[in-house]
N, C-alpha and C positions, 0 to 999 in steps of 0.2 A: 729808390722809391719804396715806400712801405705800403702794404695793403692790409687793411683791417676789415674783418667780417663782423657784422652785427646781425644776429639772427632773432627773428620774432617767430614764435610758435603759438598757434591758436587752436585750441580744442573746441570743436563745435558740437552742439547737441543735435538731435534728429531734425530740428527746425532750422538748422544752420545759425543758431544764436551762439555767440561766444560763451563758453563755460569757463575756460581757463586761458590766460594769456601769460606766456613766459618769454623772456628774452635773455640773451647773453652776448658777450663781446669777447673777441680773442685779444683785446688790447687792455693793458692795465688802466685803471685800477681794478676793473671788474673781470679781468682775464679768466675765462673759463667758468666763472660763477654764474649760475642760472638764477634769475630773480623773477618773481611773479609781479604782475600788475593787474589792476582792475580795468584799466582803459588806457588808450593812447590816441594822440593826433599825430599823423605823419603827413607832411607836405613836402613834395618834391617839385622843384622848378624845372620844367622841361625846356631844354635849350632850343629845340626846334619849334615847338608850338608857342613858346613864351607864355605858357599857362602853368598853373599849379595843379599837380595831380595829388589827390588826397585820399588817405585812408583814415577814417575815424572809427574806432571800435571800442566797445566797453562790454564788460560781462554783466550778467543779471544781478550780481551782488553790488555793483556800483550804486551807491545811494546819491540822492540829489545833492546833498551837501558836499559829497566827494566830487561830483561833477562840477559844482561851483568852484571848488578848490582847484581842480584840474584846469578849468578855464581861466581862473584868476592867474595862476602861476604861468600858464602858457602865454597869456597876454603880457604879463610882466616880463617874461623872458624874451618875448618878441620885441618889446620896446628896447631892451638891452642889446639884442642881436642886431636890430635895425641900426642903432647908434654905432655899434662896433663896425658894421659894414659900410655905413654911409657918412658917419660923423655929422649927421644932420640932427643937431641937438634939439631944435624946435619941434620937429615931427616926433622925435623920440619922446620928448617931454609930453606932447599931446597924447601919444599912445599910452604912456605911463600914467597920465592923469585919468584916462578912461579905465585903465586897469584898476586904479585906486577906487574910482567910482563903482566899477563892477564889484570889486571886493567888498566895499561897504554896503552896497545895495543887496547883495546876496548873503550877507552875514559872515563872509569869510574874514573880513576885517571889522573891527569895532569902528564906530564913527570917529573915535579919537585917534585913528590911524594906527592902532596897534593890532597886530594879528590876534585873532580869537584864540589861537593855540598858545599864545604867550601868557 
């Protein structure tokens, strides 16, 4: 059995607001490389309470447009993960359609379904 450690480090200012977020993993492809982030959403499903434990953090430099992108790609990824875990294509498609709607309404995606970064 293999064990992998993923480390998140948060530097807080005097008001306990995140100033810097870094993470690293000891597993390839990012083995030992420390990367910076402006924000993250972490959800853990607790096997005893059957509830989700969450940590959502972002630093003061994260702009609204970047939060929109973080949310869009998180929703899109959730739809993919949900399908991979359940094979429930219908619900996965519904979540994917909401992600598409969210992306278009926030300007992350153009209304013609192309990413604004393309």
